[in-house]
A tleap script that builds the chain and sets N, CA, C and O, in Angstrom:
source leaprc.protein.ff14SB
mol = sequence {
  NMET GLN ALA MET LEU ARG GLU ALA TRP SER
  VAL ALA PRO SER PRO ALA HIE ALA ILE ASP
  LEU THR ILE HIE ALA ILE GLU LEU GLY VAL
  ARG TYR LEU ASN ALA TYR GLY TYR ARG ASP
  SER VAL LEU MET ALA GLU LEU LEU ASP ILE
  PHE ASP GLN ALA LEU ARG ASP MET GLN ALA
  HIE ALA LEU HIE GLU GLN LEU GLN PRO ARG
  CYS ARG THR ILE VAL ASN LEU VAL ALA GLN
  SER GLY LEU GLY TRP ALA ASP ASP LEU LEU
  VAL CYS TYR GLU SER CYS PHE VAL CASN
}
set mol.1.N position { -120.884 -114.503 23.276 }
set mol.1.CA position { -120.636 -115.762 23.916 }
set mol.1.C position { -120.511 -115.586 25.439 }
set mol.1.O position { -121.011 -116.402 26.213 }
set mol.2.N position { -119.843 -114.520 25.844 }
set mol.2.CA position { -119.668 -114.303 27.280 }
set mol.2.C position { -120.998 -114.075 27.980 }
set mol.2.O position { -121.188 -114.530 29.108 }
set mol.3.N position { -121.911 -113.384 27.334 }
set mol.3.CA position { -123.225 -113.148 27.933 }
set mol.3.C position { -123.975 -114.461 28.125 }
set mol.3.O position { -124.617 -114.668 29.155 }
set mol.4.N position { -123.896 -115.341 27.142 }
set mol.4.CA position { -124.551 -116.639 27.251 }
set mol.4.C position { -123.968 -117.452 28.414 }
set mol.4.O position { -124.699 -118.112 29.153 }
set mol.5.N position { -122.662 -117.393 28.559 }
set mol.5.CA position { -122.028 -118.160 29.633 }
set mol.5.C position { -122.334 -117.563 31.010 }
set mol.5.O position { -122.467 -118.296 31.991 }
set mol.6.N position { -122.446 -116.233 31.080 }
set mol.6.CA position { -122.862 -115.613 32.354 }
set mol.6.C position { -124.268 -116.071 32.720 }
set mol.6.O position { -124.555 -116.341 33.886 }
set mol.7.N position { -125.137 -116.157 31.727 }
set mol.7.CA position { -126.500 -116.638 31.958 }
set mol.7.C position { -126.487 -118.077 32.456 }
set mol.7.O position { -127.305 -118.451 33.297 }
set mol.8.N position { -125.575 -118.878 31.947 }
set mol.8.CA position { -125.472 -120.281 32.380 }
set mol.8.C position { -125.187 -120.362 33.882 }
set mol.8.O position { -125.684 -121.253 34.570 }
set mol.9.N position { -124.384 -119.424 34.379 }
set mol.9.CA position { -124.093 -119.423 35.813 }
set mol.9.C position { -125.359 -119.203 36.643 }
set mol.9.O position { -125.466 -119.709 37.760 }
set mol.10.N position { -126.303 -118.457 36.105 }
set mol.10.CA position { -127.509 -118.167 36.873 }
set mol.10.C position { -128.507 -119.324 36.870 }
set mol.10.O position { -129.364 -119.403 37.750 }
set mol.11.N position { -128.402 -120.215 35.894 }
set mol.11.CA position { -129.370 -121.311 35.814 }
set mol.11.C position { -128.757 -122.694 36.039 }
set mol.11.O position { -129.490 -123.670 36.198 }
set mol.12.N position { -127.451 -122.791 36.054 }
set mol.12.CA position { -126.799 -124.092 36.237 }
set mol.12.C position { -127.065 -124.630 37.637 }
set mol.12.O position { -127.106 -123.865 38.601 }
set mol.13.N position { -127.247 -125.943 37.753 }
set mol.13.CA position { -127.507 -126.523 39.074 }
set mol.13.C position { -126.306 -126.448 40.016 }
set mol.13.O position { -126.465 -126.556 41.231 }
set mol.14.N position { -125.108 -126.263 39.464 }
set mol.14.CA position { -123.909 -126.148 40.308 }
set mol.14.C position { -122.824 -125.422 39.526 }
set mol.14.O position { -122.896 -125.331 38.300 }
set mol.15.N position { -121.815 -124.904 40.230 }
set mol.15.CA position { -120.690 -124.293 39.520 }
set mol.15.C position { -120.010 -125.275 38.563 }
set mol.15.O position { -119.547 -124.880 37.493 }
set mol.16.N position { -119.949 -126.540 38.943 }
set mol.16.CA position { -119.312 -127.538 38.073 }
set mol.16.C position { -120.005 -127.612 36.721 }
set mol.16.O position { -119.342 -127.747 35.693 }
set mol.17.N position { -121.320 -127.526 36.711 }
set mol.17.CA position { -122.062 -127.558 35.451 }
set mol.17.C position { -121.766 -126.314 34.610 }
set mol.17.O position { -121.577 -126.416 33.398 }
set mol.18.N position { -121.726 -125.176 35.230 }
set mol.18.CA position { -121.448 -123.932 34.507 }
set mol.18.C position { -120.027 -123.942 33.944 }
set mol.18.O position { -119.808 -123.520 32.809 }
set mol.19.N position { -119.085 -124.409 34.711 }
set mol.19.CA position { -117.699 -124.469 34.254 }
set mol.19.C position { -117.564 -125.488 33.126 }
set mol.19.O position { -116.849 -125.244 32.155 }
set mol.20.N position { -118.242 -126.621 33.246 }
set mol.20.CA position { -118.220 -127.621 32.188 }
set mol.20.C position { -118.759 -127.038 30.880 }
set mol.20.O position { -118.184 -127.266 29.816 }
set mol.21.N position { -119.849 -126.294 30.955 }
set mol.21.CA position { -120.408 -125.656 29.769 }
set mol.21.C position { -119.424 -124.648 29.185 }
set mol.21.O position { -119.286 -124.548 27.966 }
set mol.22.N position { -118.755 -123.917 30.031 }
set mol.22.CA position { -117.773 -122.936 29.580 }
set mol.22.C position { -116.643 -123.619 28.818 }
set mol.22.O position { -116.259 -123.171 27.738 }
set mol.23.N position { -116.117 -124.691 29.373 }
set mol.23.CA position { -115.041 -125.430 28.701 }
set mol.23.C position { -115.540 -125.997 27.375 }
set mol.23.O position { -114.823 -125.978 26.375 }
set mol.24.N position { -116.766 -126.496 27.372 }
set mol.24.CA position { -117.344 -127.027 26.131 }
set mol.24.C position { -117.445 -125.932 25.061 }
set mol.24.O position { -117.145 -126.175 23.892 }
set mol.25.N position { -117.863 -124.742 25.459 }
set mol.25.CA position { -117.969 -123.626 24.513 }
set mol.25.C position { -116.590 -123.271 23.941 }
set mol.25.O position { -116.470 -122.970 22.754 }
set mol.26.N position { -115.566 -123.308 24.776 }
set mol.26.CA position { -114.207 -123.025 24.301 }
set mol.26.C position { -113.755 -124.112 23.328 }
set mol.26.O position { -113.176 -123.818 22.282 }
set mol.27.N position { -114.026 -125.370 23.681 }
set mol.27.CA position { -113.667 -126.481 22.788 }
set mol.27.C position { -114.318 -126.298 21.418 }
set mol.27.O position { -113.663 -126.471 20.390 }
set mol.28.N position { -115.595 -125.952 21.404 }
set mol.28.CA position { -116.300 -125.741 20.138 }
set mol.28.C position { -115.713 -124.562 19.365 }
set mol.28.O position { -115.545 -124.630 18.147 }
set mol.29.N position { -115.408 -123.500 20.068 }
set mol.29.CA position { -114.829 -122.329 19.410 }
set mol.29.C position { -113.490 -122.634 18.765 }
set mol.29.O position { -113.227 -122.216 17.638 }
set mol.30.N position { -112.650 -123.357 19.474 }
set mol.30.CA position { -111.331 -123.720 18.943 }
set mol.30.C position { -111.479 -124.663 17.753 }
set mol.30.O position { -110.792 -124.506 16.744 }
set mol.31.N position { -112.366 -125.635 17.870 }
set mol.31.CA position { -112.586 -126.557 16.746 }
set mol.31.C position { -113.130 -125.814 15.518 }
set mol.31.O position { -112.754 -126.121 14.386 }
set mol.32.N position { -113.999 -124.856 15.744 }
set mol.32.CA position { -114.522 -124.042 14.649 }
set mol.32.C position { -113.385 -123.283 13.959 }
set mol.32.O position { -113.261 -123.314 12.734 }
set mol.33.N position { -112.569 -122.612 14.747 }
set mol.33.CA position { -111.449 -121.864 14.172 }
set mol.33.C position { -110.531 -122.782 13.374 }
set mol.33.O position { -110.086 -122.427 12.283 }
set mol.34.N position { -110.249 -123.963 13.921 }
set mol.34.CA position { -109.354 -124.908 13.244 }
set mol.34.C position { -109.987 -125.476 11.981 }
set mol.34.O position { -109.319 -125.582 10.953 }
set mol.35.N position { -111.243 -125.837 12.039 }
set mol.35.CA position { -111.907 -126.485 10.904 }
set mol.35.C position { -112.042 -125.555 9.704 }
set mol.35.O position { -111.918 -125.991 8.560 }
set mol.36.N position { -112.294 -124.288 9.961 }
set mol.36.CA position { -112.554 -123.359 8.875 }
set mol.36.C position { -111.404 -122.408 8.591 }
set mol.36.O position { -111.494 -121.557 7.706 }
set mol.37.N position { -110.314 -122.559 9.351 }
set mol.37.CA position { -109.180 -121.682 9.138 }
set mol.37.C position { -109.506 -120.223 9.414 }
set mol.37.O position { -108.876 -119.310 8.880 }
set mol.38.N position { -110.495 -120.033 10.252 }
set mol.38.CA position { -110.988 -118.700 10.580 }
set mol.38.C position { -109.992 -118.004 11.494 }
set mol.38.O position { -109.564 -118.579 12.495 }
set mol.39.N position { -109.623 -116.788 11.168 }
set mol.39.CA position { -108.624 -116.053 11.942 }
set mol.39.C position { -109.192 -114.732 12.450 }
set mol.39.O position { -108.670 -113.660 12.144 }
set mol.40.N position { -110.250 -114.821 13.219 }
set mol.40.CA position { -110.904 -113.633 13.753 }
set mol.40.C position { -110.267 -113.285 15.094 }
set mol.40.O position { -110.444 -114.005 16.077 }
set mol.41.N position { -109.530 -112.184 15.130 }
set mol.41.CA position { -108.819 -111.811 16.351 }
set mol.41.C position { -109.773 -111.484 17.490 }
set mol.41.O position { -109.431 -111.689 18.655 }
set mol.42.N position { -110.958 -110.982 17.178 }
set mol.42.CA position { -111.936 -110.671 18.226 }
set mol.42.C position { -112.422 -111.958 18.882 }
set mol.42.O position { -112.510 -112.037 20.107 }
set mol.43.N position { -112.738 -112.970 18.070 }
set mol.43.CA position { -113.173 -114.254 18.623 }
set mol.43.C position { -112.057 -114.908 19.424 }
set mol.43.O position { -112.303 -115.455 20.499 }
set mol.44.N position { -110.830 -114.856 18.907 }
set mol.44.CA position { -109.706 -115.447 19.638 }
set mol.44.C position { -109.508 -114.751 20.987 }
set mol.44.O position { -109.271 -115.410 21.999 }
set mol.45.N position { -109.604 -113.446 20.999 }
set mol.45.CA position { -109.446 -112.697 22.251 }
set mol.45.C position { -110.557 -113.046 23.231 }
set mol.45.O position { -110.315 -113.184 24.430 }
set mol.46.N position { -111.780 -113.188 22.715 }
set mol.46.CA position { -112.897 -113.552 23.586 }
set mol.46.C position { -112.710 -114.955 24.161 }
set mol.46.O position { -112.947 -115.176 25.348 }
set mol.47.N position { -112.288 -115.895 23.328 }
set mol.47.CA position { -112.050 -117.256 23.823 }
set mol.47.C position { -110.926 -117.280 24.857 }
set mol.47.O position { -110.994 -118.022 25.837 }
set mol.48.N position { -109.901 -116.476 24.638 }
set mol.48.CA position { -108.807 -116.391 25.611 }
set mol.48.C position { -109.313 -115.848 26.944 }
set mol.48.O position { -108.977 -116.386 27.999 }
set mol.49.N position { -110.114 -114.791 26.905 }
set mol.49.CA position { -110.684 -114.226 28.139 }
set mol.49.C position { -111.567 -115.255 28.855 }
set mol.49.O position { -111.509 -115.391 30.077 }
set mol.50.N position { -112.376 -115.971 28.084 }
set mol.50.CA position { -113.264 -116.979 28.667 }
set mol.50.C position { -112.448 -118.113 29.272 }
set mol.50.O position { -112.771 -118.602 30.354 }
set mol.51.N position { -111.399 -118.529 28.586 }
set mol.51.CA position { -110.523 -119.599 29.087 }
set mol.51.C position { -109.868 -119.171 30.399 }
set mol.51.O position { -109.824 -119.940 31.359 }
set mol.52.N position { -109.364 -117.949 30.431 }
set mol.52.CA position { -108.721 -117.432 31.645 }
set mol.52.C position { -109.712 -117.408 32.813 }
set mol.52.O position { -109.371 -117.812 33.925 }
set mol.53.N position { -110.924 -116.941 32.565 }
set mol.53.CA position { -111.938 -116.915 33.624 }
set mol.53.C position { -112.312 -118.322 34.056 }
set mol.53.O position { -112.492 -118.579 35.246 }
set mol.54.N position { -112.431 -119.234 33.103 }
set mol.54.CA position { -112.771 -120.628 33.431 }
set mol.54.C position { -111.702 -121.255 34.321 }
set mol.54.O position { -112.021 -121.997 35.250 }
set mol.55.N position { -110.449 -120.960 34.038 }
set mol.55.CA position { -109.373 -121.496 34.879 }
set mol.55.C position { -109.475 -120.957 36.305 }
set mol.55.O position { -109.296 -121.701 37.269 }
set mol.56.N position { -109.763 -119.665 36.433 }
set mol.56.CA position { -109.921 -119.087 37.779 }
set mol.56.C position { -111.122 -119.696 38.494 }
set mol.56.O position { -111.064 -119.962 39.695 }
set mol.57.N position { -112.218 -119.918 37.754 }
set mol.57.CA position { -113.396 -120.547 38.344 }
set mol.57.C position { -113.096 -121.987 38.769 }
set mol.57.O position { -113.556 -122.437 39.819 }
set mol.58.N position { -112.329 -122.699 37.955 }
set mol.58.CA position { -111.954 -124.083 38.307 }
set mol.58.C position { -111.178 -124.114 39.616 }
set mol.58.O position { -111.437 -124.949 40.483 }
set mol.59.N position { -110.241 -123.212 39.749 }
set mol.59.CA position { -109.456 -123.164 40.978 }
set mol.59.C position { -110.331 -122.792 42.169 }
set mol.59.O position { -110.196 -123.375 43.244 }
set mol.60.N position { -111.211 -121.843 41.989 }
set mol.60.CA position { -112.080 -121.397 43.080 }
set mol.60.C position { -113.010 -122.503 43.563 }
set mol.60.O position { -113.392 -122.534 44.733 }
set mol.61.N position { -113.372 -123.405 42.664 }
set mol.61.CA position { -114.311 -124.478 43.017 }
set mol.61.C position { -113.640 -125.851 43.050 }
set mol.61.O position { -114.309 -126.884 43.014 }
set mol.62.N position { -112.307 -125.844 43.121 }
set mol.62.CA position { -111.506 -127.080 43.229 }
set mol.62.C position { -111.848 -128.096 42.136 }
set mol.62.O position { -111.994 -129.288 42.405 }
set mol.63.N position { -111.971 -127.610 40.916 }
set mol.63.CA position { -112.283 -128.486 39.780 }
set mol.63.C position { -111.140 -128.571 38.772 }
set mol.63.O position { -111.267 -129.227 37.739 }
set mol.64.N position { -110.026 -127.908 39.073 }
set mol.64.CA position { -108.962 -127.835 38.087 }
set mol.64.C position { -108.341 -129.195 37.767 }
set mol.64.O position { -107.971 -129.435 36.618 }
set mol.65.N position { -108.216 -130.083 38.742 }
set mol.65.CA position { -107.642 -131.401 38.457 }
set mol.65.C position { -108.586 -132.222 37.577 }
set mol.65.O position { -108.139 -132.928 36.673 }
set mol.66.N position { -109.862 -132.132 37.837 }
set mol.66.CA position { -110.861 -132.878 37.071 }
set mol.66.C position { -110.910 -132.421 35.608 }
set mol.66.O position { -111.089 -133.241 34.708 }
set mol.67.N position { -110.752 -131.123 35.372 }
set mol.67.CA position { -110.891 -130.576 34.029 }
set mol.67.C position { -109.563 -130.341 33.313 }
set mol.67.O position { -109.550 -129.884 32.170 }
set mol.68.N position { -108.463 -130.645 33.967 }
set mol.68.CA position { -107.144 -130.406 33.387 }
set mol.68.C position { -106.947 -131.082 32.033 }
set mol.68.O position { -106.409 -130.440 31.131 }
set mol.69.N position { -107.352 -132.351 31.835 }
set mol.69.CA position { -107.132 -132.964 30.520 }
set mol.69.C position { -107.827 -132.223 29.376 }
set mol.69.O position { -107.267 -132.097 28.287 }
set mol.70.N position { -109.012 -131.749 29.614 }
set mol.70.CA position { -109.736 -131.006 28.572 }
set mol.70.C position { -109.056 -129.673 28.287 }
set mol.70.O position { -108.971 -129.247 27.136 }
set mol.71.N position { -108.579 -129.024 29.330 }
set mol.71.CA position { -107.884 -127.746 29.136 }
set mol.71.C position { -106.583 -127.965 28.363 }
set mol.71.O position { -106.231 -127.164 27.497 }
set mol.72.N position { -105.874 -129.045 28.675 }
set mol.72.CA position { -104.628 -129.346 27.957 }
set mol.72.C position { -104.919 -129.607 26.477 }
set mol.72.O position { -104.156 -129.190 25.605 }
set mol.73.N position { -106.011 -130.290 26.205 }
set mol.73.CA position { -106.398 -130.558 24.819 }
set mol.73.C position { -106.664 -129.253 24.069 }
set mol.73.O position { -106.270 -129.107 22.912 }
set mol.74.N position { -107.323 -128.320 24.720 }
set mol.74.CA position { -107.579 -127.011 24.108 }
set mol.74.C position { -106.253 -126.335 23.759 }
set mol.74.O position { -106.078 -125.832 22.650 }
set mol.75.N position { -105.324 -126.329 24.712 }
set mol.75.CA position { -104.016 -125.707 24.480 }
set mol.75.C position { -103.303 -126.396 23.314 }
set mol.75.O position { -102.729 -125.726 22.456 }
set mol.76.N position { -103.338 -127.725 23.279 }
set mol.76.CA position { -102.676 -128.465 22.199 }
set mol.76.C position { -103.297 -128.168 20.841 }
set mol.76.O position { -102.582 -127.980 19.857 }
set mol.77.N position { -104.640 -128.123 20.784 }
set mol.77.CA position { -105.314 -127.832 19.515 }
set mol.77.C position { -104.947 -126.453 18.983 }
set mol.77.O position { -104.729 -126.275 17.785 }
set mol.78.N position { -104.883 -125.496 19.873 }
set mol.78.CA position { -104.530 -124.135 19.446 }
set mol.78.C position { -103.071 -124.087 19.009 }
set mol.78.O position { -102.748 -123.452 18.005 }
set mol.79.N position { -102.190 -124.747 19.748 }
set mol.79.CA position { -100.767 -124.761 19.391 }
set mol.79.C position { -100.546 -125.410 18.028 }
set mol.79.O position { -99.746 -124.922 17.230 }
set mol.80.N position { -101.244 -126.496 17.762 }
set mol.80.CA position { -101.091 -127.211 16.492 }
set mol.80.C position { -101.650 -126.425 15.312 }
set mol.80.O position { -101.213 -126.612 14.176 }
set mol.81.N position { -102.595 -125.566 15.571 }
set mol.81.CA position { -103.257 -124.830 14.489 }
set mol.81.C position { -102.430 -123.671 13.970 }
set mol.81.O position { -102.665 -123.182 12.865 }
set mol.82.N position { -101.464 -123.230 14.760 }
set mol.82.CA position { -100.679 -122.072 14.369 }
set mol.82.C position { -101.381 -120.754 14.615 }
set mol.82.O position { -100.946 -119.712 14.124 }
set mol.83.N position { -102.462 -120.793 15.370 }
set mol.83.CA position { -103.174 -119.560 15.698 }
set mol.83.C position { -102.287 -118.669 16.557 }
set mol.83.O position { -101.530 -119.158 17.396 }
set mol.84.N position { -102.381 -117.391 16.350 }
set mol.84.CA position { -101.494 -116.439 16.995 }
set mol.84.C position { -101.630 -116.321 18.504 }
set mol.84.O position { -100.764 -115.731 19.151 }
set mol.85.N position { -102.672 -116.856 19.069 }
set mol.85.CA position { -102.894 -116.687 20.505 }
set mol.85.C position { -102.464 -117.903 21.323 }
set mol.85.O position { -102.786 -117.995 22.507 }
set mol.86.N position { -101.746 -118.830 20.708 }
set mol.86.CA position { -101.326 -120.057 21.406 }
set mol.86.C position { -100.455 -119.753 22.623 }
set mol.86.O position { -100.617 -120.373 23.674 }
set mol.87.N position { -99.537 -118.807 22.486 }
set mol.87.CA position { -98.646 -118.479 23.605 }
set mol.87.C position { -99.422 -117.899 24.777 }
set mol.87.O position { -99.161 -118.244 25.929 }
set mol.88.N position { -100.374 -117.020 24.488 }
set mol.88.CA position { -101.182 -116.424 25.558 }
set mol.88.C position { -102.030 -117.480 26.262 }
set mol.88.O position { -102.191 -117.455 27.482 }
set mol.89.N position { -102.566 -118.403 25.475 }
set mol.89.CA position { -103.365 -119.485 26.042 }
set mol.89.C position { -102.511 -120.372 26.948 }
set mol.89.O position { -102.957 -120.787 28.018 }
set mol.90.N position { -101.294 -120.657 26.517 }
set mol.90.CA position { -100.378 -121.475 27.316 }
set mol.90.C position { -100.029 -120.790 28.630 }
set mol.90.O position { -99.935 -121.448 29.666 }
set mol.91.N position { -99.839 -119.499 28.598 }
set mol.91.CA position { -99.537 -118.752 29.834 }
set mol.91.C position { -100.689 -118.895 30.821 }
set mol.91.O position { -100.464 -119.140 32.007 }
set mol.92.N position { -101.920 -118.743 30.342 }
set mol.92.CA position { -103.101 -118.920 31.212 }
set mol.92.C position { -103.133 -120.326 31.779 }
set mol.92.O position { -103.336 -120.517 32.978 }
set mol.93.N position { -102.931 -121.309 30.914 }
set mol.93.CA position { -102.966 -122.716 31.324 }
set mol.93.C position { -101.917 -122.984 32.404 }
set mol.93.O position { -102.221 -123.579 33.437 }
set mol.94.N position { -100.702 -122.548 32.162 }
set mol.94.CA position { -99.615 -122.808 33.109 }
set mol.94.C position { -99.829 -122.088 34.431 }
set mol.94.O position { -99.368 -122.561 35.469 }
set mol.95.N position { -100.517 -120.959 34.414 }
set mol.95.CA position { -100.789 -120.258 35.672 }
set mol.95.C position { -101.700 -121.085 36.577 }
set mol.95.O position { -101.682 -120.922 37.797 }
set mol.96.N position { -102.485 -121.961 35.989 }
set mol.96.CA position { -103.395 -122.799 36.762 }
set mol.96.C position { -102.816 -124.171 37.080 }
set mol.96.O position { -103.001 -124.685 38.183 }
set mol.97.N position { -102.110 -124.771 36.108 }
set mol.97.CA position { -101.734 -126.166 36.241 }
set mol.97.C position { -100.254 -126.432 36.472 }
set mol.97.O position { -99.893 -127.548 36.847 }
set mol.98.N position { -99.402 -125.466 36.267 }
set mol.98.CA position { -97.964 -125.679 36.474 }
set mol.98.C position { -97.542 -124.868 37.690 }
set mol.98.O position { -97.595 -123.638 37.690 }
set mol.99.N position { -97.136 -125.567 38.696 }
set mol.99.CA position { -96.721 -124.875 39.937 }
set mol.99.C position { -95.233 -124.931 40.115 }
set mol.99.O position { -94.708 -124.405 41.096 }
savepdb mol mol.pdb
quit
């Protein structure tokens, strides 16, 4: 997944488009995990890494306010699912949005 998203950066018309695609990929990954009760620690770790990078990219390109609602939804979905990485995801989220 990370390789695909890196490729998106090379072809996206703007950083905003690449970041939007990244957030969309995370949303799909979280929904997949929730829908199927899938507990793959490798996938969860990859989604966490991608989420953390997306937050840093949002800040670098001043897009964090625009994308904050979607990021909060991701955090809420993971928290509600009982997935083991909810706390780590919240820490990443708060590092970007809670000052």
